[in-house]
N, C-alpha and C positions, 0 to 999 in steps of 0.2 A: 503493500500499500504506500501511496505518497503522503507524505507529511511537510509541514512547513512551521519553522521556528523563525520568530522575529525577535534578534537580539535588541533589547531596550533598556540597557543599564547603564549607560553612559552619564557622566556628570554634566559635561557641557560647559566646564568652567571659562570657555573663550566666548561666551554668550552672556556672561554675568553682565548686568545685574537681573535680567530676566530669567535666566537660568540658574535655580538655586537647588540645594540639597532636597527641598521638599518638592519642588516642580522643575526636574530637568529639563533639557532642550526639547526631549521628544515629546514632552506633554505640555509644552507652551503653545496655545492656539494663536499663531503669528504668521501663518502661511496665508497671503491673501490671494486667492483664486477667483479668476474673473467670473461674475455672475453668482457668485456664493453668498448666502444671507451672512454668514460670519467666517472669520478666518478659521483655518483648520490645524490642528496639530501634527507634527511629523508622522507619529504613531498612527494617527487616523488614516493618513495617506498611504501609509506602508500597509495598513490591513486591507484598504480598498483595492491595493494593486493585486491581492488574492483572489479576489472574486472570481470564481468561475475557473480557477485554477487548480486549487486543492479544496476538497470538501469541507464544509465548515466546521465538522468535528474532529478534523484534524490539522486545523490551524492554531498554533500556539504561539505564546509571547513568553520570552524568559526575561525576567525584570528583577530589579529590587523589592522584597517583599513589601517594603513601605510604600511601595507606588502601587500596590494592587487596588485600593480603593479609588485612585485616580483613573486607572485603568477600566475598572468595572463602571466609573460615570461615563467615560469617553467611549468605551467599546463594549456596550452592553451585549453584544452579540458573542463575546468571548466569555464563557462561563469560567467560574473559578478553577476547575481542574485543568483549563487548557492556558492558565496562568502559573508558569512555572515560577516560583517566588524564591529568589535568593537570598538566604540570611545574610549574607557579605558578599561584597564584589570579590570575585576570584578570577578576574580577567576572561578573555574569550574563549580559551579552551575548555575551561570547566563549563562554560553555558553550553557549548557544543556538546561535551560529554555528557551533562545533565540531560538534555534532550535525546542523546542517543540512548541513553539508559532507559529513561521514560518511553520512549517509541519502541524500543525492544520488548518491553513488557506487553506491550498491546500487539505487536507484529514482529516476530523475529527476523522477518524480511523487510522490515521497515527502510524505506528511501526516503532522506529528508533533504528539503532545502533550508539553508541557513540565510536569512535576510537581515537587513540593517533598519533601524528607525530613524536614521538621521540623513536619509538621501531623498533627492526630489529626482524622479525618473518619467520620463516622457519619450515616445509615446507607449502606453501599455500594451499595445498589441506586439509591438517589438520584445518588449521586456517579457511577455508570454511566450512568445517564440523560443527566445533564448532559453528561459527557465525550462520549457518541454525539452529542448535538447539535452540540458543537464540532465534532467530524470532519466531520459532515454539511455544516456552514455553508462551511467550507473545501474540502471536496470539491465542493460546487456552485459555488464560485467562489474560485480560488486567490489572489484579491487580498485576501480576508479575513483580518484578525488579529483572533484570538478570545482574549477575556479572560474570565474566570470571576468573577461578582460573588456576594458572600454578603450575605445580607440582615442589617443590622447589628441588634444587640440593644441598643448603647449607643453613646453619642458618643464613640468611642474615638479618641484623637489618635495613637496608635500605627502606625494602617494609613493605606495609601493609598486612595481613593476612586475610583469611576467613576460617571457619570451616566448614567441611562436616557434616551435622547432617541427613545423610542417604537419600536415594531415594526418587523421587518425585512419587507419585500415579498418574498412567495414563499418566507419560510423555513418549512421543515417542522415545526419545533419551536416551540411556544409560549413555551419559555424563552428565545428569543432576541429580543435588543434590539440598537438602535444605540446607541454610545457618543458621546455629546456631548464628554466630557472626561474626562482623569486628573486627580486632586489628590492631591499627597504630603502625608501627614501633617497635616492642618489644625491649627490651633489650637482650643481647646475650643468657643469660641462658634461658629465655622463648622461644627465636627461636630455641634453641637446643632442647628443650622439644617438640615445636611444630613439628619439623622435625622427631623426634622419634616417636610421636604418629601415624604418617601417617594419621592424619585426617584434615590436614591443607593445603592450597595452597597459593601461593602468590597471592595477588590481582593486577590483570593485568591492572587495571585502565580503563578497557573497559567495555561497558553495552548494554543493549538491554531494551528499555522502551515503553511503550504506552503513546503517546504526551499527551493524554487529562489526563492520570494518573498522569504525572510528574506536569502538570499545578496544578490539584487539590490537590495534596500533598504538593506543595509549597504554595498553599493557606492556608493549615493548619499550616505547619511547618516554612515556611519562607514568613510570609503574605507580609512584604516590599516589597520582590522581586517581588512575585506574582503581587501585585498592579502594579509596575511599567511594568513588562511584559505584563500584559493584556493591557495597553495603548499602547505598542508597536505592540502587536498581532492587536488591534482594528485599527490602521493606516496603517498596512503592505500594503494593496492593495489599499492604497490612495497616492495622491500626496504629502502628508504631512509626508510620513513614514520617511524620513531621517531627517527632523527636529526634529520628535518626539524620534526617537532614539539618536541621539546627545544630546537631552534635558535629556531623562530619563535614559539611560543605565549608565553613569557615577554617577548617584546617589544610584545605587543598592548596597546593603550591601555586601562586599567582604566575600565569604566563600565557601569551597569545597564542591563539590558534596556528597562526603563521610560524612562529618559532617552534612551537611544541609538535605540532602535526605535519604541517605543508613542506618545511625545509627539511626535517629528517626523511621524508618521503622520497626526495630526490635521489636518495642514495639506497632507498629500501626497496629490494627485489620483489616483494610481496604486494606492492601497490605500483600503480602508475598514475602519474599527474597527467590531468586533461584541462584544455581550456575551452570556453564556448565564448565567441565573439558576441558582445552585446553591444549593438549599434543604437545607441539610446542618447538622449540629451540626459546628462547625469551631473548632479551637484550634490558635494557633500557640504550640507549646511553645518559647518563646524566652526564658523567664526562670524562676526559681525559684517566683514567684506564678502564673505559668502553669502550671507543673508542679504546683503544689500543688492546683490545681482539677481535676486528674485523681483525686485521691484522697478517700476518705471521711473525714469528721471524726468524732471520738469526741464524748462528752458535753460536753467541755469545748472542742470547736473545735479539738483538736489533731489534726494529720494526720502520720502517720509511713510510711515507705517504706524497707524494707531495713534496718531497725533495731528493738532492743527500746527503747520509750519507758516510762520512770518519770517521771511529772509529778506535782507537789504543787502546790497553789495557781498553777497554770499555765495560760493558756489561749491559743487561737489561734496556736499554734506549728506551724511545719513543720519535721520533723526526717527527714533522709534519710541513709542511709549505705549504703555497698557491700558491708557485713558484716553479714548478718542476726543473728550472735551477738553483736554489739557492742551495749551498753546504753549510751543516752543519757539522763541523769537531769536534770530541770529542776526547779527549786525557785523559786518566786515569779517566773516569767518570763511574760511576755505578748507576743503579736505579734513573735515571732522566727523567724529563718529558721536552722537550725542543719545544716551539711552535711558529714559526717565522711568522709574517706577516709584510707588509710594514711599518706599523706605530707603532707596539709594540711586543717586544718579551717576552716570558715567559720561566723561567728555575725555576724548583723547584723539590725536592724529590718527588718520587711517594707517599711516605708515608704522605705527606702533602697535597695531592689533595684535600681532602675534606675541606680544609682551605681556597682554592682559593677565596671564597667569602670575606675573610678578606682583600685579595689585591684590590678585585674589588671594595669595599667599600671606598678605599681610592684613586681610579682613579678620575681624573679630567672627567667631563661629557662627553667631547668629544672623550674620549677613552673608555667609556662604551658601 
């Protein structure tokens, strides 16, 4: 059976002050869609993309347990058993392993997609075709670990890359290719060379796996995580499942799925790395400049969301607020990011957006 799991546990510190511990970026309703009655959250959009692709009872969300009430409110179609609540954040390989352990208790032959809740993806039809190709690859051979590649449009240094190693013999889809290697966030000169070669894709951070293969490879490459997940799996359909989850999950070693599973797979004869080209418009909404690219600019290049803006002699600014009746006035300001919330206001040059974590680290806990 086909399953899907949306990872929705990120903190989103580069979108402070709207993104907070209690309301992280994936739960903020700040994506303004044309013709919509209200803004949508990233997790709402991620859930919509699965409609018609995976049956409703096999769509899951893996998130921090403390976000369960907010997800219940935003996504009432996801019942509690389909929300995998992490007692503590243990990075992406444990979220993937947690889902694999749960899905294996339902169907030992489960194949599942790992998706994220912080990306904007269009068109849906192209996304659906690529996801189906990923499922088919793993259903054809359970040893395949599938990643999705986005055709790069610039030599970005903030994304991982995957290298195309040619077509896959017998693959049903012309989107499929063999992966030669993964490269994590290269320096600019290498990113330029990758773009020029035409052999590299951005790593979309989305995957398709066979649940049993994930657990087996974790046994080999991450035995400590595997041992803990095996205990969680054993208890999952018993009255002790929450107690065991709360006891074991916080002890699992923190490591990403790329480092713990995908990179070792390159030298693992028991599995093969496969890619699927996903020719979509793709935006990782991980910072205020990235968010700004979702908005229309006025004649002076200013972009506004959820606020009234009065600007004089001011150009190329981004202004965001969670109160549409609040007015932000700018005089003689260029290239600023201004984000207003009831308890905190951020003002910074656009060019310093990547340094926002420095401010976040200095904040009192009640403002994080």
